[in-house]
N, CA, C and O of each residue as an XYZ file, in Angstrom:
240
protein
N     143.635     85.688    117.332
C     142.590     86.676    117.102
C     141.498     86.039    116.237
O     141.774     85.493    115.169
N     140.281     86.117    116.708
C     139.160     85.525    115.981
C     138.763     86.403    114.792
O     138.846     87.630    114.845
N     138.338     85.748    113.740
C     137.861     86.463    112.552
C     136.398     86.839    112.780
O     135.584     85.999    113.162
N     136.078     88.101    112.542
C     134.696     88.556    112.695
C     133.825     87.916    111.624
O     134.200     87.856    110.453
N     132.669     87.443    112.038
C     131.698     86.867    111.101
C     130.442     87.720    111.144
O     129.981     88.126    112.211
N     129.900     87.981    109.966
C     128.744     88.858    109.840
C     127.620     88.154    109.106
O     127.846     87.256    108.295
N     126.405     88.580    109.410
C     125.268     88.211    108.591
C     124.714     89.507    108.014
O     124.832     90.574    108.618
N     124.114     89.398    106.845
C     123.643     90.574    106.122
C     122.153     90.482    105.850
O     121.586     89.391    105.784
N     121.528     91.637    105.694
C     120.097     91.729    105.461
C     119.855     92.851    104.451
O     120.345     93.965    104.638
N     119.116     92.572    103.400
C     118.757     93.582    102.396
C     117.259     93.844    102.477
O     116.458     92.910    102.453
N     116.888     95.102    102.571
C     115.482     95.502    102.721
C     115.142     96.524    101.640
O     115.881     97.486    101.435
N     114.025     96.311    100.953
C     113.531     97.307    100.004
C     112.946     98.482    100.767
O     112.134     98.302    101.675
N     113.359     99.677    100.396
C     112.745    100.887    100.948
C     111.726    101.365     99.926
O     112.036    101.434     98.736
N     110.534    101.690    100.359
C     109.463    102.025     99.409
C     109.761    103.287     98.616
O     110.393    104.219     99.114
N     109.300    103.301     97.391
C     109.435    104.486     96.544
C     108.162    105.314     96.609
O     107.063    104.767     96.697
N     108.308    106.621     96.565
C     107.155    107.530     96.548
C     107.600    108.831     95.893
O     108.781    109.177     95.915
N     106.661    109.534     95.322
C     107.006    110.791     94.648
C     107.151    111.953     95.627
O     107.630    113.021     95.246
N     106.741    111.758     96.895
C     106.846    112.818     97.884
C     108.030    112.559     98.802
O     108.066    111.561     99.522
N     108.993    113.461     98.770
C     110.235    113.276     99.520
C     109.988    113.066    101.010
O     110.605    112.187    101.613
N     109.106    113.846    101.614
C     108.853    113.706    103.054
C     108.271    112.338    103.373
O     108.621    111.742    104.391
N     107.380    111.825    102.512
C     106.811    110.494    102.727
C     107.896    109.430    102.647
O     107.907    108.490    103.441
N     108.810    109.575    101.690
C     109.890    108.597    101.534
C     110.798    108.621    102.758
O     111.173    107.568    103.273
N     111.148    109.802    103.219
C     112.005    109.909    104.406
C     111.354    109.249    105.612
O     112.018    108.524    106.354
N     110.074    109.487    105.815
C     109.371    108.915    106.970
C     109.291    107.395    106.850
O     109.528    106.687    107.829
N     108.962    106.889    105.674
C     108.872    105.442    105.468
C     110.240    104.790    105.672
O     110.339    103.733    106.296
N     111.284    105.412    105.154
C     112.639    104.878    105.321
C     113.036    104.908    106.797
O     113.642    103.959    107.295
N     112.704    105.973    107.486
C     113.034    106.100    108.907
C     112.396    104.977    109.727
O     113.032    104.429    110.628
N     111.164    104.639    109.424
C     110.476    103.558    110.131
C     111.212    102.233    109.928
O     111.459    101.504    110.889
N     111.559    101.925    108.685
C     112.273    100.674    108.374
C     113.642    100.669    109.047
O     114.020     99.674    109.664
N     114.381    101.754    108.937
C     115.734    101.823    109.505
C     115.701    101.682    111.026
O     116.532    100.973    111.594
N     114.767    102.338    111.686
C     114.670    102.236    113.142
C     114.306    100.828    113.585
O     114.845    100.334    114.575
N     113.408    100.184    112.873
C     113.020     98.816    113.226
C     114.217     97.869    113.095
O     114.434     97.024    113.962
N     114.980     98.005    112.032
C     116.156     97.156    111.855
C     117.193     97.426    112.948
O     117.833     96.496    113.440
N     117.358     98.687    113.326
C     118.281     99.045    114.399
C     117.890     98.413    115.725
O     118.752     97.959    116.477
N     116.589     98.383    116.016
C     116.116     97.747    117.252
C     116.424     96.248    117.256
O     116.563     95.644    118.320
N     116.528     95.660    116.086
C     116.819     94.229    115.983
C     118.323     93.953    115.914
O     118.742     92.816    115.698
N     119.135     95.009    116.099
C     120.577     94.834    116.152
C     121.296     94.974    114.818
O     122.495     94.713    114.732
N     120.572     95.387    113.771
C     121.189     95.550    112.460
C     121.806     96.939    112.335
O     121.231     97.925    112.797
N     122.972     97.010    111.713
C     123.665     98.275    111.444
C     123.600     98.559    109.951
O     123.933     97.696    109.138
N     123.172     99.762    109.585
C     123.088    100.145    108.181
C     124.491    100.254    107.595
O     125.366    100.913    108.158
N     124.691     99.595    106.453
C     125.984     99.626    105.773
C     125.911    100.507    104.526
O     126.835    101.269    104.241
N     124.804    100.396    103.786
C     124.706    101.097    102.512
C     123.248    101.238    102.096
O     122.402    100.431    102.480
N     122.962    102.269    101.307
C     121.665    102.421    100.655
C     121.949    102.641     99.169
O     122.746    103.501     98.795
N     121.287    101.853     98.338
C     121.488    101.927     96.892
C     120.160    102.213     96.214
O     119.175    101.515     96.454
N     120.127    103.242     95.362
C     118.918    103.563     94.611
C     118.671    102.490     93.554
O     119.603    101.955     92.953
N     117.382    102.190     93.343
C     116.986    101.180     92.366
C     116.000    101.810     91.396
O     114.914    102.228     91.797
N     116.366    101.882     90.142
C     115.481    102.394     89.085
C     114.947    103.796     89.355
O     113.925    104.178     88.785
N     115.600    104.558     90.195
C     115.181    105.920     90.475
C     113.868    106.038     91.232
O     113.364    107.145     91.420
N     113.302    104.915     91.671
C     112.000    104.941     92.337
C     112.075    104.531     93.797
O     111.326    105.047     94.627
N     112.946    103.635     94.107
C     113.067    103.132     95.471
C     114.525    102.896     95.786
O     115.413    103.347     95.062
N     114.764    102.194     96.862
C     116.135    101.939     97.276
C     116.195    100.616     98.028
O     115.184    100.103     98.505
N     117.396    100.085     98.118
C     117.662     98.893     98.918
C     118.627     99.290    100.018
O     119.682     99.867     99.756
N     118.262     98.978    101.242
C     119.130     99.231    102.392
C     119.824     97.921    102.742
O     119.177     96.878    102.831
N     121.129     97.972    102.941
C     121.916     96.796    103.285
C     122.415     96.957    104.718
O     123.040     97.960    105.063
N     122.132     95.964    105.536
C     122.486     95.975    106.946
C     123.414     94.805    107.267
O     123.463     93.814    106.538
N     124.152     94.940    108.378
C     124.960     93.811    108.879
C     124.861     93.780    110.388
O     124.552     94.782    111.033
N     125.134     92.593    110.943
C     125.264     92.430    112.388
C     126.128     91.202    112.625
O     126.227     90.333    111.759
N     126.747     91.127    113.782
C     127.582     89.959    114.070
C     126.760     88.667    113.986
O     125.639     88.597    114.490
N     127.332     87.660    113.346
C     126.670     86.357    113.247
C     126.758     85.671    114.591
O     127.741     85.831    115.316
N     125.746     84.917    114.921
C     125.702     84.200    116.199
C     126.237     82.800    116.030
O     126.282     82.036    116.994
């Protein structure tokens, strides 16, 4: 049985004081990464202003 190998990608999600703007901006980034074959693993808030999205996909 082969061991799965992954590559990871961390993307800053923009911070904004308007929740709807943040959701839309995050949605754009998440959809673009999905089109490139990345799967969202985690989102971590940073300093209460923005977030980092962590993605993975099988390594080639």
